[in-house]
OpenMM code with the backbone's topology and positions (N, CA, C; nanometers):
from openmm import Vec3, app, unit

residues = "MET SER ASP TYR SER SER ALA LYS GLN ALA TYR THR ASP THR SER ILE MET THR ALA PRO PRO GLU ARG LEU VAL VAL MET LEU TYR ASP GLY ALA ILE ARG PHE LEU SER GLN SER ALA VAL ALA MET GLU ALA GLY ASN ARG GLU ILE ALA ILE ASN ARG MET ASN ARG ALA ARG ALA ILE ILE ASP HIS LEU ASN LEU THR LEU ASP MET ASP GLN GLY GLU ILE ALA GLU ARG LEU ARG ALA ILE TYR LEU PHE SER LYS ARG HIS MET ALA GLU ALA LEU VAL GLN GLN ASP PRO GLU ARG LEU ARG THR VAL ALA ARG LEU LEU GLY GLU LEU ARG GLU SER TRP ASN THR ILE ALA SER ARG PRO GLU LEU HIS ALA ALA GLU ALA ALA".split()
positions = [
    Vec3(7.2967, -2.2301, -7.9992),
    Vec3(7.2260, -2.2113, -7.8745),
    Vec3(7.1991, -2.3495, -7.8138),
    Vec3(7.2275, -2.3652, -7.6866),
    Vec3(7.2067, -2.4934, -7.6199),
    Vec3(7.0584, -2.5189, -7.5977),
    Vec3(7.0258, -2.6456, -7.5643),
    Vec3(6.8857, -2.6784, -7.5353),
    Vec3(6.8346, -2.5971, -7.4177),
    Vec3(6.9218, -2.5784, -7.3154),
    Vec3(6.8832, -2.5001, -7.1977),
    Vec3(6.8533, -2.3561, -7.2375),
    Vec3(6.9400, -2.2970, -7.3188),
    Vec3(6.9193, -2.1585, -7.3623),
    Vec3(6.7910, -2.1451, -7.4431),
    Vec3(6.7648, -2.2422, -7.5296),
    Vec3(6.6424, -2.2390, -7.6103),
    Vec3(6.5193, -2.2496, -7.5219),
    Vec3(6.5236, -2.3393, -7.4241),
    Vec3(6.4097, -2.3562, -7.3339),
    Vec3(6.3884, -2.2318, -7.2499),
    Vec3(6.4973, -2.1741, -7.2015),
    Vec3(6.4865, -2.0523, -7.1195),
    Vec3(6.4271, -1.9387, -7.2024),
    Vec3(6.4721, -1.9229, -7.3269),
    Vec3(6.4200, -1.8172, -7.4134),
    Vec3(6.2722, -1.8393, -7.4433),
    Vec3(6.2340, -1.9648, -7.4672),
    Vec3(6.0932, -1.9951, -7.4935),
    Vec3(6.0077, -1.9621, -7.3719),
    Vec3(6.0571, -1.9948, -7.2528),
    Vec3(5.9837, -1.9633, -7.1296),
    Vec3(5.9696, -1.8120, -7.1136),
    Vec3(6.0782, -1.7397, -7.1370),
    Vec3(6.0746, -1.5934, -7.1265),
    Vec3(5.9754, -1.5346, -7.2263),
    Vec3(5.9812, -1.5819, -7.3494),
    Vec3(5.8894, -1.5320, -7.4520),
    Vec3(5.7433, -1.5571, -7.4130),
    Vec3(5.7153, -1.6765, -7.3623),
    Vec3(5.5791, -1.7106, -7.3206),
    Vec3(5.5349, -1.6242, -7.2035),
    Vec3(5.6258, -1.6015, -7.1086),
    Vec3(5.5936, -1.5177, -6.9925),
    Vec3(5.5545, -1.3771, -7.0356),
    Vec3(5.6259, -1.3255, -7.1321),
    Vec3(5.5980, -1.1893, -7.1801),
    Vec3(5.4666, -1.1855, -7.2573),
    Vec3(5.4451, -1.2837, -7.3427),
    Vec3(5.3256, -1.2840, -7.4275),
    Vec3(5.1971, -1.3043, -7.3481),
    Vec3(5.2058, -1.3691, -7.2317),
    Vec3(5.0844, -1.3994, -7.1552),
    Vec3(5.0673, -1.3111, -7.0325),
    Vec3(5.1611, -1.2231, -7.0059),
    Vec3(5.1545, -1.1396, -6.8854),
    Vec3(5.0516, -1.0281, -6.9024),
    Vec3(4.9801, -0.9968, -6.7938),
    Vec3(4.8894, -0.8813, -6.7979),
    Vec3(4.9715, -0.7515, -6.8066),
    Vec3(4.9104, -0.6442, -6.8537),
    Vec3(4.9841, -0.5185, -6.8730),
    Vec3(5.0587, -0.4701, -6.7477),
    Vec3(4.9976, -0.4837, -6.6310),
    Vec3(5.0627, -0.4366, -6.5084),
    Vec3(5.1904, -0.5152, -6.4809),
    Vec3(5.1876, -0.6446, -6.5094),
    Vec3(5.3054, -0.7295, -6.4884),
    Vec3(5.4137, -0.6947, -6.5902),
    Vec3(5.3734, -0.6582, -6.7121),
    Vec3(5.4711, -0.6171, -6.8136),
    Vec3(5.5463, -0.4916, -6.7691),
    Vec3(5.4749, -0.3990, -6.7072),
    Vec3(5.5407, -0.2774, -6.6573),
    Vec3(5.6444, -0.3146, -6.5517),
    Vec3(5.6101, -0.4067, -6.4626),
    Vec3(5.7055, -0.4524, -6.3606),
    Vec3(5.8278, -0.5138, -6.4280),
    Vec3(5.8054, -0.5934, -6.5315),
    Vec3(5.9163, -0.6569, -6.6031),
    Vec3(6.0063, -0.5517, -6.6702),
    Vec3(5.9457, -0.4476, -6.7231),
    Vec3(6.0249, -0.3398, -6.7838),
    Vec3(6.1110, -0.2699, -6.6789),
    Vec3(6.0521, -0.2410, -6.5637),
    Vec3(6.1310, -0.1813, -6.4565),
    Vec3(6.2448, -0.2731, -6.4144),
    Vec3(6.2164, -0.4034, -6.4034),
    Vec3(6.3216, -0.4989, -6.3670),
    Vec3(6.4376, -0.4912, -6.4656),
    Vec3(6.4051, -0.4861, -6.5944),
    Vec3(6.5097, -0.4783, -6.6963),
    Vec3(6.5899, -0.3496, -6.6860),
    Vec3(6.5221, -0.2377, -6.6709),
    Vec3(6.5926, -0.1092, -6.6610),
    Vec3(6.6848, -0.1067, -6.5398),
    Vec3(6.6355, -0.1556, -6.4272),
    Vec3(6.7165, -0.1580, -6.3039),
    Vec3(6.8378, -0.2479, -6.3228),
    Vec3(6.8162, -0.3647, -6.3825),
    Vec3(6.9276, -0.4578, -6.4065),
    Vec3(7.0326, -0.3934, -6.4979),
    Vec3(6.9892, -0.3295, -6.6063),
    Vec3(7.0839, -0.2672, -6.6991),
    Vec3(7.1578, -0.1499, -6.6343),
    Vec3(7.0891, -0.0728, -6.5513),
    Vec3(7.1559, 0.0372, -6.4820),
    Vec3(7.2617, -0.0155, -6.3850),
    Vec3(7.2309, -0.1220, -6.3158),
    Vec3(7.3273, -0.1820, -6.2232),
    Vec3(7.4484, -0.2355, -6.2992),
    Vec3(7.4231, -0.3025, -6.4104),
    Vec3(7.5331, -0.3537, -6.4915),
    Vec3(7.6183, -0.2395, -6.5465),
    Vec3(7.5535, -0.1316, -6.5853),
    Vec3(7.6260, -0.0159, -6.6370),
    Vec3(7.7144, 0.0449, -6.5290),
    Vec3(7.6624, 0.0565, -6.4077),
    Vec3(7.7399, 0.1134, -6.2968),
    Vec3(7.8628, 0.0279, -6.2674),
    Vec3(7.8456, -0.1029, -6.2661),
    Vec3(7.9590, -0.1931, -6.2402),
    Vec3(8.0631, -0.1802, -6.3516),
    Vec3(8.0178, -0.1770, -6.4757),
    Vec3(8.1103, -0.1631, -6.5887),
    Vec3(8.1830, -0.0288, -6.5837),
    Vec3(8.1108, 0.0751, -6.5452),
    Vec3(8.1711, 0.2079, -6.5354),
    Vec3(8.2821, 0.2074, -6.4298),
    Vec3(8.2544, 0.1452, -6.3171),
    Vec3(8.3552, 0.1368, -6.2106),
    Vec3(8.4774, 0.0569, -6.2554),
    Vec3(8.4544, -0.0430, -6.3387),
    Vec3(8.5640, -0.1273, -6.3876),
    Vec3(8.6390, -0.0625, -6.5032),
    Vec3(8.5904, 0.0519, -6.5484),
    Vec3(8.6556, 0.1217, -6.6581),
    Vec3(8.6205, 0.0660, -6.7948),
    Vec3(8.5147, -0.0148, -6.8027),
    Vec3(8.4723, -0.0710, -6.9300),
    Vec3(8.3622, 0.0165, -6.9891),
    Vec3(8.4056, 0.1205, -7.0554),
    Vec3(8.3144, 0.2217, -7.1081),
    Vec3(8.2155, 0.1644, -7.2104),
    Vec3(8.2620, 0.0726, -7.2952),
    Vec3(8.1756, 0.0169, -7.3989),
    Vec3(8.0565, -0.0574, -7.3381),
    Vec3(8.0813, -0.1423, -7.2403),
    Vec3(7.9720, -0.2148, -7.1752),
    Vec3(7.8843, -0.1181, -7.0967),
    Vec3(7.9469, -0.0211, -7.0287),
    Vec3(7.8693, 0.0777, -6.9518),
    Vec3(7.7716, 0.1512, -7.0430),
    Vec3(7.8176, 0.1923, -7.1586),
    Vec3(7.7315, 0.2654, -7.2528),
    Vec3(7.6230, 0.1728, -7.3088),
    Vec3(7.6615, 0.0506, -7.3445),
    Vec3(7.5650, -0.0449, -7.3986),
    Vec3(7.4511, -0.0698, -7.3007),
    Vec3(7.4835, -0.0978, -7.1766),
    Vec3(7.3806, -0.1267, -7.0762),
    Vec3(7.2975, -0.0016, -7.0446),
    Vec3(7.3632, 0.1138, -7.0435),
    Vec3(7.2896, 0.2375, -7.0191),
    Vec3(7.1915, 0.2642, -7.1340),
    Vec3(7.2329, 0.2370, -7.2558),
    Vec3(7.1440, 0.2560, -7.3704),
    Vec3(7.0232, 0.1628, -7.3631),
    Vec3(7.0440, 0.0406, -7.3138),
    Vec3(6.9318, -0.0517, -7.2978),
    Vec3(6.8332, 0.0016, -7.1933),
    Vec3(6.8873, 0.0508, -7.0822),
    Vec3(6.8007, 0.1088, -6.9785),
    Vec3(6.7277, 0.2307, -7.0336),
    Vec3(6.7977, 0.3131, -7.1092),
    Vec3(6.7365, 0.4330, -7.1680),
    Vec3(6.6238, 0.3939, -7.2627),
    Vec3(6.6426, 0.2883, -7.3403),
    Vec3(6.5376, 0.2445, -7.4331),
    Vec3(6.4118, 0.2018, -7.3565),
    Vec3(6.4298, 0.1359, -7.2438),
    Vec3(6.3151, 0.0948, -7.1627),
    Vec3(6.2451, 0.2178, -7.1061),
    Vec3(6.3229, 0.3121, -7.0546),
    Vec3(6.2639, 0.4347, -6.9988),
    Vec3(6.1904, 0.5122, -7.1086),
    Vec3(6.2498, 0.5174, -7.2270),
    Vec3(6.1822, 0.5832, -7.3395),
    Vec3(6.0486, 0.5150, -7.3694),
    Vec3(6.0491, 0.3833, -7.3692),
    Vec3(5.9249, 0.3092, -7.3961),
    Vec3(5.8202, 0.3396, -7.2891),
    Vec3(5.8602, 0.3359, -7.1630),
    Vec3(5.7669, 0.3672, -7.0544),
    Vec3(5.7110, 0.5087, -7.0705),
    Vec3(5.7972, 0.6012, -7.1076),
    Vec3(5.7564, 0.7402, -7.1247),
    Vec3(5.6609, 0.7560, -7.2434),
    Vec3(5.6948, 0.6953, -7.3548),
    Vec3(5.6145, 0.7117, -7.4758),
    Vec3(5.4789, 0.6428, -7.4670),
    Vec3(5.4658, 0.5446, -7.3805),
    Vec3(5.3386, 0.4733, -7.3698),
    Vec3(5.2500, 0.5269, -7.2576),
    Vec3(5.2927, 0.6349, -7.1926),
    Vec3(5.2084, 0.6962, -7.0895),
    Vec3(5.0797, 0.7489, -7.1521),
    Vec3(4.9703, 0.7290, -7.0834),
    Vec3(4.8425, 0.7858, -7.1261),
    Vec3(4.8285, 0.9205, -7.0551),
    Vec3(4.8636, 1.0269, -7.1251),
    Vec3(4.8656, 1.1596, -7.0648),
    Vec3(4.7253, 1.2091, -7.0295),
    Vec3(4.6212, 1.1397, -7.0747),
    Vec3(4.4847, 1.1743, -7.0355),
    Vec3(4.4570, 1.1367, -6.8908),
    Vec3(4.5487, 1.0630, -6.8288),
    Vec3(4.5304, 1.0198, -6.6896),
    Vec3(4.5688, 1.1285, -6.5893),
    Vec3(4.6136, 1.2431, -6.6382),
    Vec3(4.6349, 1.3583, -6.5511),
    Vec3(4.7661, 1.3592, -6.4746),
    Vec3(4.7562, 1.3927, -6.3475),
    Vec3(4.8734, 1.4208, -6.2657),
    Vec3(4.9678, 1.3016, -6.2527),
    Vec3(4.9138, 1.1824, -6.2419),
    Vec3(5.0011, 1.0651, -6.2277),
    Vec3(5.0901, 1.0502, -6.3507),
    Vec3(5.0316, 1.0600, -6.4684),
    Vec3(5.1093, 1.0483, -6.5920),
    Vec3(5.2118, 1.1614, -6.6024),
    Vec3(5.1723, 1.2822, -6.5632),
    Vec3(5.2646, 1.3957, -6.5675),
    Vec3(5.3832, 1.3739, -6.4736),
    Vec3(5.3563, 1.3212, -6.3560),
    Vec3(5.4637, 1.2953, -6.2604),
    Vec3(5.5564, 1.1837, -6.3077),
    Vec3(5.4977, 1.0798, -6.3656),
    Vec3(5.5811, 0.9723, -6.4200),
    Vec3(5.6701, 1.0253, -6.5320),
    Vec3(5.6133, 1.1069, -6.6198),
    Vec3(5.6933, 1.1649, -6.7284),
    Vec3(5.8087, 1.2477, -6.6710),
    Vec3(5.7830, 1.3259, -6.5680),
    Vec3(5.8893, 1.4061, -6.5056),
    Vec3(5.9978, 1.3153, -6.4467),
    Vec3(5.9576, 1.2047, -6.3867),
    Vec3(6.0551, 1.1111, -6.3300),
    Vec3(6.1386, 1.0481, -6.4415),
    Vec3(6.0752, 1.0099, -6.5515),
    Vec3(6.1486, 0.9489, -6.6623),
    Vec3(6.2471, 1.0486, -6.7243),
    Vec3(6.2048, 1.1731, -6.7394),
    Vec3(6.2951, 1.2740, -6.7951),
    Vec3(6.4108, 1.3031, -6.6996),
    Vec3(6.3821, 1.3097, -6.5707),
    Vec3(6.4870, 1.3259, -6.4697),
    Vec3(6.5858, 1.2103, -6.4790),
    Vec3(6.5340, 1.0892, -6.4922),
    Vec3(6.6187, 0.9702, -6.4982),
    Vec3(6.7127, 0.9764, -6.6180),
    Vec3(6.6596, 1.0135, -6.7326),
    Vec3(6.7435, 1.0212, -6.8523),
    Vec3(6.8500, 1.1306, -6.8390),
    Vec3(6.8133, 1.2420, -6.7795),
    Vec3(6.9095, 1.3502, -6.7576),
    Vec3(7.0206, 1.3038, -6.6629),
    Vec3(6.9813, 1.2362, -6.5572),
    Vec3(7.0766, 1.1856, -6.4583),
    Vec3(7.1706, 1.0825, -6.5215),
    Vec3(7.1176, 1.0000, -6.6107),
    Vec3(7.1996, 0.9003, -6.6787),
    Vec3(7.3013, 0.9670, -6.7704),
    Vec3(7.2589, 1.0701, -6.8405),
    Vec3(7.3517, 1.1423, -6.9285),
    Vec3(7.4634, 1.2067, -6.8467),
    Vec3(7.4276, 1.2643, -6.7333),
    Vec3(7.5285, 1.3243, -6.6458),
    Vec3(7.6241, 1.2185, -6.5911),
    Vec3(7.5705, 1.1010, -6.5602),
    Vec3(7.6545, 0.9912, -6.5104),
    Vec3(7.7593, 0.9543, -6.6141),
    Vec3(7.7193, 0.9504, -6.7394),
    Vec3(7.8122, 0.9150, -6.8462),
    Vec3(7.9197, 1.0217, -6.8632),
    Vec3(7.8797, 1.1464, -6.8670),
    Vec3(7.9753, 1.2563, -6.8845),
    Vec3(8.0738, 1.2628, -6.7681),
    Vec3(8.0220, 1.2473, -6.6465),
    Vec3(8.1054, 1.2607, -6.5268),
    Vec3(8.1652, 1.1280, -6.4811),
    Vec3(8.1311, 1.0202, -6.5524),
    Vec3(8.1749, 0.8859, -6.5136),
    Vec3(8.1446, 0.8617, -6.3656),
    Vec3(8.0178, 0.8819, -6.3310),
    Vec3(7.9715, 0.8719, -6.1926),
    Vec3(7.8679, 0.7600, -6.1792),
    Vec3(7.9124, 0.6402, -6.1429),
    Vec3(7.8183, 0.5285, -6.1313),
    Vec3(7.7128, 0.5484, -6.0223),
    Vec3(7.7411, 0.6335, -5.9245),
    Vec3(7.6425, 0.6565, -5.8181),
    Vec3(7.5158, 0.7213, -5.8727),
    Vec3(7.5285, 0.8014, -5.9769),
    Vec3(7.4099, 0.8611, -6.0405),
    Vec3(7.3219, 0.7522, -6.1026),
    Vec3(7.3852, 0.6505, -6.1584),
    Vec3(7.3080, 0.5392, -6.2148),
    Vec3(7.2366, 0.4628, -6.1044),
    Vec3(7.3037, 0.4466, -5.9916),
    Vec3(7.2410, 0.3776, -5.8789),
    Vec3(7.1241, 0.4585, -5.8228),
    Vec3(7.1351, 0.5902, -5.8271),
    Vec3(7.0253, 0.6763, -5.7833),
    Vec3(6.9027, 0.6534, -5.8715),
    Vec3(6.9244, 0.6488, -6.0023),
    Vec3(6.8140, 0.6246, -6.0956),
    Vec3(6.7567, 0.4848, -6.0725),
    Vec3(6.8439, 0.3866, -6.0510),
    Vec3(6.7964, 0.2497, -6.0267),
    Vec3(6.7106, 0.2435, -5.9005),
    Vec3(6.7501, 0.3150, -5.7956),
    Vec3(6.6696, 0.3166, -5.6724),
    Vec3(6.5338, 0.3827, -5.6975),
    Vec3(6.5339, 0.4909, -5.7709),
    Vec3(6.4097, 0.5606, -5.8032),
    Vec3(6.3158, 0.4699, -5.8826),
    Vec3(6.3703, 0.4039, -5.9830),
    Vec3(6.2887, 0.3117, -6.0617),
    Vec3(6.2449, 0.1924, -5.9775),
    Vec3(6.3277, 0.1534, -5.8811),
    Vec3(6.2922, 0.0440, -5.7908),
    Vec3(6.1691, 0.0783, -5.7076),
    Vec3(6.1590, 0.2028, -5.6653),
    Vec3(6.0408, 0.2455, -5.5903),
    Vec3(5.9159, 0.2399, -5.6786),
    Vec3(5.9287, 0.2840, -5.8024),
    Vec3(5.8154, 0.2764, -5.8955),
    Vec3(5.7799, 0.1305, -5.9226),
    Vec3(5.8814, 0.0478, -5.9371),
    Vec3(5.8600, -0.0947, -5.9618),
    Vec3(5.7780, -0.1584, -5.8491),
    Vec3(5.8128, -0.1236, -5.7260),
    Vec3(5.7401, -0.1802, -5.6120),
    Vec3(5.5934, -0.1376, -5.6139),
    Vec3(5.5681, -0.0135, -5.6511),
    Vec3(5.4294, 0.0339, -5.6607),
    Vec3(5.3540, -0.0438, -5.7678),
    Vec3(5.4160, -0.0609, -5.8837),
    Vec3(5.3504, -0.1361, -5.9912),
    Vec3(5.3329, -0.2828, -5.9528),
    Vec3(5.4288, -0.3381, -5.8805),
    Vec3(5.4176, -0.4770, -5.8371),
    Vec3(5.2985, -0.4938, -5.7429),
    Vec3(5.2776, -0.3963, -5.6561),
    Vec3(5.1620, -0.3993, -5.5663),
    Vec3(5.0329, -0.3976, -5.6477),
    Vec3(5.0284, -0.3118, -5.7473),
    Vec3(4.9094, -0.3037, -5.8334),
    Vec3(4.8896, -0.4351, -5.9081),
    Vec3(4.9973, -0.4896, -5.9640),
    Vec3(4.9882, -0.6126, -6.0432),
    Vec3(4.9495, -0.7328, -5.9587),
    Vec3(4.9737, -0.7262, -5.8289),
    Vec3(4.9463, -0.8387, -5.7396),
    Vec3(4.8064, -0.8339, -5.6794),
    Vec3(4.7317, -0.7301, -5.7096),
    Vec3(4.5978, -0.7169, -5.6505),
    Vec3(4.5057, -0.8259, -5.7040),
    Vec3(4.4447, -0.9036, -5.6136),
    Vec3(4.3590, -1.0148, -5.6573),
    Vec3(4.2400, -0.9709, -5.7409),
    Vec3(4.1856, -0.8527, -5.7132),
    Vec3(4.0675, -0.8099, -5.7891),
    Vec3(4.0987, -0.7882, -5.9372),
    Vec3(4.2254, -0.7562, -5.9695),
    Vec3(4.2631, -0.7429, -6.1111),
    Vec3(4.2560, -0.8778, -6.1802),
    Vec3(4.3040, -0.9808, -6.1138),
    Vec3(4.3073, -1.1126, -6.1740),
    Vec3(4.1669, -1.1734, -6.1810),
    Vec3(4.0823, -1.1404, -6.0860),
    Vec3(3.9437, -1.1886, -6.0884),
    Vec3(3.8702, -1.1276, -6.2076),
    Vec3(3.8956, -0.9989, -6.2340),
    Vec3(3.8316, -0.9311, -6.3466),
    Vec3(3.8780, -0.9902, -6.4788),
    Vec3(4.0067, -1.0301, -6.4866),
    Vec3(4.0590, -1.0885, -6.6093),
    Vec3(3.9979, -1.2245, -6.6356),
    Vec3(3.9722, -1.2993, -6.5290),
    Vec3(3.9184, -1.4354, -6.5430),
    Vec3(3.7710, -1.4338, -6.5835),
    Vec3(3.7026, -1.3242, -6.5520),
    Vec3(3.5581, -1.3160, -6.5799),
    Vec3(3.5278, -1.2960, -6.7262),
] * unit.nanometer
topology = app.Topology()
chain = topology.addChain("A")
for resn in residues:
    res = topology.addResidue(resn, chain)
    for name in ("N", "CA", "C"):
        topology.addAtom(name, app.Element.getBySymbol(name[0]), res)
C-alpha cells in the first residue's frame, strides 16, 4: 500500500470513527448509491462478476440500515423498512433480468433518503447539543 493509500485510509477511518450517527447514515447511503451505480455500469458492460459483487455490497448496506431501524419509532421506521425491502426486491429482479435501470431506480430512491438524512445531519441544533 502506498503512503497516499495509507493516509487516505487513515483519514477515512478517522472520519467514520468521529462522525455523529446522522452523518454515518448519510455515509452508508453514499456507499450504497455508489455500489449500485458501479453495478449498473458493470451489468451494461457484461461484467457479471463485478455487477454481482457491487450489488452484494449495496445489499449489505441496505441490510444494515434495515436491521438497525428502531421499530419503536412507529410509522417512519415502518416506511423505511418497506423501502429497504422494496429496494432489495428490485435489486434481485435487476440481476435476474439483467436490467441496470432497476438498479438506477433503487439508487435514485436511496438518493432521496440520503438528502433527507443529510438535511437532518446538517442541522446546527444537533451539533450544538453534541458540543454541550
